[in-house]
Structure formats: structure tokens, C-alpha cells
C-alpha positions in Angstrom: 0.0 0.0 0.0 2.8 2.5 0.9 4.3 2.8 -2.6 0.9 3.3 -4.2 0.0 6.1 -1.8 3.4 7.7 -2.4 2.8 7.8 -6.1 -0.8 9.2 -5.7 0.6 11.9 -3.4 3.0 13.1 -6.1 0.3 13.8 -8.6 -0.1 17.5 -8.2 -3.7 17.8 -9.3 -4.6 15.0 -6.9 -2.9 16.7 -4.0 -4.4 20.2 -4.8 -7.9 18.7 -5.0 -7.8 17.1 -1.6 -6.2 20.1 0.0 -8.3 22.9 -1.5 -11.6 21.5 -2.8 -14.7 21.8 -0.7 -16.2 18.9 -2.5 -14.3 16.5 -0.3 -15.7 18.2 2.8 -19.2 18.0 1.4 -18.9 14.3 0.8 -17.6 13.7 4.3 -20.5 15.7 5.8 -23.1 13.9 3.5 -21.8 10.5 4.6 -20.9 11.2 8.2 -23.4 8.5 9.4 -21.7 6.0 7.1 -18.1 7.1 7.4 -16.7 3.6 7.6 -17.4 3.4 3.8 -15.9 6.7 2.8 -12.3 6.4 1.6 -12.0 10.0 0.4 -12.0 11.4 4.0 -9.0 9.2 4.8 -7.2 10.4 1.7 -7.7 14.0 2.7 -6.2 13.3 6.0 -3.3 11.6 4.3 -2.6 14.5 1.9 -2.9 17.1 4.6 -0.4 15.1 6.7 2.1 14.6 3.8 1.8 18.1 2.3 1.2 20.7 5.1 1.7 23.5 2.7 -0.1 26.7 1.6 -2.7 26.7 -1.1 -0.7 26.1 -4.3 2.1 23.9 -3.1 3.8 23.8 -6.5 4.8 27.5 -6.1 6.4 27.0 -2.7 9.7 25.4 -3.9 11.6 26.5 -0.8 9.4 24.3 1.3 9.7 20.6 1.2 8.0 19.4 4.3 7.2 21.4 7.5 5.5 18.5 9.2 6.5 17.6 12.8 7.0 13.9 12.0 9.7 12.3 9.8 7.1 9.9 8.4 3.4 9.3 8.4 1.7 5.9 8.9 -1.5 5.5 6.9 -3.3 3.3 9.4 -6.5 5.1 8.7 -6.6 4.2 5.0 -5.6 0.6 5.8 -8.3 0.3 8.3 -10.9 1.9 6.0 -10.1 -0.4 3.1 -10.3 -3.5 5.3 -13.7 -2.4 6.6 -15.1 -1.5 3.2 -13.8 -4.8 1.7 -15.5 -6.8 4.5 -18.8 -4.8 4.6 -19.2 -4.7 0.9 -18.4 -8.5 0.7 -15.8 -8.0 -2.0 -13.1 -10.5 -2.9 -9.8 -10.4 -1.1 -7.4 -7.7 -2.1 -4.4 -10.0 -2.5 -2.2 -8.1 -5.0 -1.0 -4.5 -5.5 -3.1 -4.4 -8.7 -6.2 -5.4 -6.7 -5.5 -2.6 -4.2 -4.9 0.0 -7.0 -8.2 -0.9 -8.7 -10.1 -0.8 -5.4 -8.8 2.7 -4.6 -9.5 4.0 -8.0 -13.0 2.7 -8.2 -13.9 3.6 -4.6 -12.7 7.2 -5.0 -14.4 7.6 -8.4 -17.7 6.5 -7.0 -17.5 8.8 -3.9 -16.3 11.8 -5.9 -18.5 11.5 -8.9 -20.5 14.8 -9.0 -23.8 13.3 -10.1 -24.4 10.3 -7.9 -27.7 9.5 -9.7 -26.1 8.7 -13.0 -25.7 5.0 -14.0 -22.2 3.9 -14.9 -21.7 4.1 -18.7 -21.2 1.0 -20.7 -18.6 1.7 -23.5 -18.4 -1.9 -24.7 -21.3 -2.1 -27.1 -20.5 -3.1 -30.6 -22.0 -1.1 -33.5 -21.9 -1.7 -37.2 -21.5 1.6 -39.1 -20.1 3.0 -42.2 -16.8 4.9 -42.2 -18.6 8.2 -42.8 -20.3 8.1 -39.4 -17.2 6.8 -37.6 -16.2 10.2 -36.2 -19.7 11.0 -35.2 -20.0 7.8 -33.2 -16.6 8.3 -31.6 -17.5 11.8 -30.5 -20.8 10.6 -29.1 -19.2 7.9 -27.0 -16.5 10.3 -25.7 -19.0 13.1 -24.9 -21.4 10.6 -23.2 -18.5 9.1 -21.2 -17.3 12.5 -20.0 -20.8 13.7 -19.2 -21.6 10.7 -17.0 -18.2 10.5 -15.3 -17.3 13.7 -13.5 -14.9 13.1 -10.8 -11.3 13.8 -10.0 -10.5 10.2 -10.8 -12.2 10.2 -14.2 -10.5 13.5 -15.0 -7.1 12.2 -14.2 -7.0 8.5 -15.0 -9.9 7.5 -17.3 -9.4 7.2 -21.1 -10.7 5.2 -24.0 -9.6 2.5 -26.4 -11.1 2.0 -29.9 -11.0 -1.5 -31.3 -11.8 -1.8 -35.0 -13.0 -5.1 -36.6 -13.2 -5.5 -40.4 -14.5 -8.5 -42.4 -12.4 -8.9 -45.4 -15.2 -10.6 -47.3 -17.8 -7.8 -47.1 -15.6 -5.0 -45.9 -17.9 -4.3 -43.0 -16.4 -2.4 -40.1 -17.4 -2.8 -36.4 -16.2 -0.5 -33.6 -15.9 -1.3 -30.0 -15.1 1.3 -27.4 -13.7 0.5 -24.0 -12.8 2.7 -21.1 -9.6 2.1 -19.2 -7.8 3.7 -16.3 -4.5 1.7 -16.6 -2.7 -0.2 -19.3 -1.6 -3.8 -18.7 1.6 -5.0 -20.5 2.7 -8.6 -20.4 6.4 -8.8 -21.3 6.6 -12.4 -22.2 3.9 -12.0 -24.9 5.5 -8.8 -26.1 8.9 -10.4 -26.4 7.4 -13.2 -28.5 5.6 -10.8 -30.7 8.7 -8.6 -31.2 10.8 -11.7 -32.1 8.3 -13.0 -34.6 7.6 -9.6 -36.2 11.3 -9.1 -36.8 11.8 -12.6 -38.1 15.0 -12.7 -36.0 16.6 -15.7 -34.5 19.1 -13.7 -32.5 18.7 -13.6 -28.8 17.5 -10.0 -28.2 15.7 -10.0 -24.8 15.4 -6.2 -24.5 11.9 -4.7 -24.5 11.3 -1.0 -24.4 8.1 0.7 -23.4 7.6 1.5 -27.1 7.7 -2.2 -27.9 4.8 -2.5 -25.4 2.7 0.1 -27.2 3.6 -1.4 -30.6 2.1 -4.7 -29.3 -1.0 -3.0 -27.9 -1.8 -1.1 -31.0 -0.9 -3.8 -33.5 -3.1 -5.0 -36.3 -3.9 -8.7 -36.1 -5.5 -11.1 -38.6 -7.9 -13.9 -37.6 -11.1 -15.7 -38.7 -14.5 -14.9 -37.3 -18.2 -15.4 -37.9 -19.6 -12.3 -39.8 -23.2 -11.6 -39.1 -23.4 -9.5 -42.3 -22.0 -12.2 -44.6 -23.7 -14.9 -42.4 -20.6 -17.0 -42.9 -18.3 -18.6 -40.4 -14.4 -18.5 -40.5 -14.3 -15.4 -42.6 -10.9 -13.7 -42.8 -10.8 -10.4 -40.9 -8.5 -8.1 -38.9 -8.7 -6.0 -35.8 -6.8 -3.0 -34.8 -6.6 -1.1 -31.4 -6.2 2.6 -31.1 -6.1 4.9 -28.1 -9.1 7.2 -28.6 -8.1 9.7 -26.0 -5.4 9.8 -23.4 -5.6 10.4 -19.7 -3.8 13.1 -17.8 -2.2 10.5 -15.6 -1.2 7.3 -17.5 -0.7 4.2 -15.2 1.1 1.2 -16.8 1.5 -2.2 -15.2 4.5 -4.3 -16.3 3.8 -8.0 -15.8 6.3 -10.8 -16.0 5.7 -14.6 -15.8 7.6 -16.7 -13.2 10.6 -18.4 -14.6 11.0 -16.0 -17.5 11.9 -12.8 -15.6 15.7 -13.1 -15.7 15.9 -13.2 -19.5 13.8 -10.0 -20.2 15.4 -6.6 -19.9 12.8 -3.9 -19.7 13.6 -0.2 -20.5 11.5 2.8 -20.0 12.1 6.5 -20.3 11.4 9.7 -18.4 9.9 11.2 -21.5 7.2 9.2 -23.3 5.9 10.3 -26.7 2.6 8.7 -27.8 1.7 10.5 -31.0 2.0 7.3 -33.1 -0.5 5.4 -31.0 -3.5 7.6 -30.7 -6.3 7.8 -33.3 -7.6 11.2 -32.2 -5.1 13.8 -33.3 -4.8 16.5 -30.6 -2.2 18.1 -28.4 -0.9 16.2 -25.4 1.2 13.4 -26.7 4.2 13.8 -24.4 4.3 12.4 -20.9 6.7 12.9 -18.0 7.5 10.0 -15.6 6.6 11.0 -12.1 6.5 7.7 -10.2 7.8 4.1 -10.4 6.9 1.2 -8.1 9.6 -1.4 -8.2 11.1 -4.4 -6.4 14.5 -6.1 -6.2 13.1 -9.6 -6.8 12.0 -11.2 -10.1 9.0 -12.7 -8.3 6.4 -10.0 -8.2 3.7 -11.8 -6.2 4.9 -11.6 -2.5 7.8 -9.2 -2.5 8.8 -6.0 -0.9 7.9 -3.0 -3.1 9.1 0.6 -2.9 8.5 3.8 -4.8 10.6 6.3 -6.7 8.8 9.6 -7.1 9.8 12.9 -8.7 9.1 15.8 -6.4 6.8 18.5 -7.8 8.6 21.0 -5.6 12.3 20.6 -6.4 12.0 18.3 -9.5 14.4 15.8 -7.8 13.8 12.0 -7.5 13.4 10.3 -4.2 13.2 6.7 -3.1 10.4 5.9 -0.6 11.0 2.6 1.2 8.4 2.6 4.0 9.8 5.0 6.6 13.1 5.5 4.8 13.5 8.3 2.2 16.6 8.9 0.1 17.5 11.3 -2.7 18.4 9.7 -6.0 21.3 11.3 -7.8 21.7 8.9 -10.8 18.2 8.2 -12.0 19.2 5.8 -14.7 21.4 3.7 -12.5 19.2 3.6 -9.5 15.8 3.2 -11.1 16.4 1.6 -14.5 19.3 -0.7 -13.8 19.2 -1.8 -10.2 15.5 -2.6 -9.8 12.6 -4.4 -11.5 9.8 -1.9 -12.3 6.1 -3.0 -11.8 4.0 0.1 -12.1 4.8 3.3 -14.0 3.0 6.7 -13.4 3.2 9.2 -16.2 1.7 12.7 -16.2 0.8 14.6 -19.3 3.5 17.2 -19.9 0.9 19.8 -21.0 -0.7 19.7 -17.5 -0.5 23.2 -16.0 0.0 21.6 -12.6 3.2 19.8 -13.4 6.6 21.2 -12.9 8.8 20.1 -15.9 
């Protein structure tokens, strides 16, 4: 839990919302009789404790932390999550990914402005001609944004567009799916990279751009086409990112037994203009947080966080109650550890200190 909370607390928009927005106080008051199910109140307490700064903390670069304690123990959040999980009869939160998803969904539900709106379903297939494609895409995006108005949806939620085409009748189908993180599996990506290059040489290096090339690839396969009314019709599908979030969260997954032969590389600057269907500004992302471990086995290991301070633009390692300044970012983060989660923030964000 600790490294996840550290990365959340280094997202400037997230911090400023919990410090300055009266909406959180309204939610706490509205749910005071049911406070054991309100996670946002605990997050406000966490942010106020970690960043006891004036209004716009990004402008107070001479202040790093004026708190009286050297560290803060988030027992309140831990206790709240355990109670919510038990009372709502949810499945056990057994992995870091489970915890991240639980936090995101819980905060989104609590902070959503219109509590009466039903969650939007962006996974319905529709058969249309290409002339109406942009109209449908705009309708899905506008509906999604209209029915999801929270800090979480503003920061993390985005949309994928999956295009299916029957090669026999040339009919296109479009499927839209919301996402609030991307999931990359290095073993599948390494296999795809090796096969696409038709190379027999032992190149076990995967970059983050190899991951996006795998995600946005065009694949051929056989399907049943309800227009042709024929089975095993040759077709293809392609994935595009319809629009990007302000904060892009990426999980890097490895299979047991194959970890040591894969070298993963990522960069502090991430450029995504080649992977998004909707052409607009905001393709560049800055790395602001990394959750990593020393061990190849990601299931039951000790995790820690590297975060870039929005105040002095320096990197720090957060390992429970121990904090250290990172001088050589490439050596410490990229070479000595195994990354599991990457947090990128859009470089065009007014709240980010480049």
C-alpha cells in the first residue's frame, strides 16, 4: 500500500484537489453517518499530513515538508479499506493491482459529481459505415465525460477503440472500452517482437515503445460475420487509443521463470503521437513515479516507490519510513530494480513542474 500512496501523493492535481476542494468536505458531511465506507476522507487526512503547505504547493519550492514527523503511517486508510472490503463483501485484495483498482473505483464512486447517473457502458459493438465513424466516436467520448465527472475520471480514465473488419464484405465494427490503466505482459510482447522481426538472434530487451507497438498492433484472424452470415471469414482487428488520460498508469507484468531473460527499458519522456487515433495536443508524458522491487518474483515481494518531487524536481526513493535522494536516476531506477508500475503525467498539464 505504501508505494501506491506515495505515487498518488506526487500527482499535483490529486494533491491540490484534496487540500483545496470543498467537494471532499461536502462528501464527508453527507456521509458522516456512514463514514466507515468513505475512503476520500482518509485520503484528505493523508494528503494534509504529507503536504502541510499553503494553497498552491507547486509554487512553494523553498518548502519541502514542514511536518513535525519524519514519516506518516496511513493506518486510517488501511483500516478503512479493510472495513469497506468486509462490509461490501468484496473479494480479497491480494495483490498490488487489486489494491490500486479498489482505490480508483472507490474514490471515483465517492467523488462523482452526479451520484444518480448510472455507470456508462462503453463496450457495445455497433456496425456503421466509415462516414459516421467520427460522429459515433464523438458521441461515445461526450457521453462518457458527461456521466463520469470526478477527480478520478478526469485524471485516470481514457478510452480505447477496437476496429474489426470483415475482409469478405468489408464491414467495419467499432468497440469502445474505457480504461484507467494499461496492462503489458512482457513475455507475450517479447514473443511478438521476435516473430515480427523474423529474427533468430537472442534479443531479450523490451522498451516501453515495444509494449505500445504490441498493444496497437493489427492482427488477422477468422470470425463469424453476421453480415455475410458466414463462419471462419478472414478479418482483422486494430486497437487505437481514442483519447489519453492526464495520468497514465502502466502495469509491467512478468511470468515466473522467465523474468531473468527479459530486460525492460522505459524513459522519463514518453511520446505517444504514433499510438492515438484522435489527433490532438498532449502526446508527451513525463515520468513522475515508479513502483519497483528487487526480486523477479512480483507476487509476494517488498515494493518501494521512486517519485519525482513537484517542488524541487528531484527524484526520491520511498521505502516505507526511509527516504533517500536519487542522484543517478538511470542507474538507481532503470538498472538496479525491477519496475512493476509506472506513473506518467501529461507534460501539458498546468499543474506539473517540468
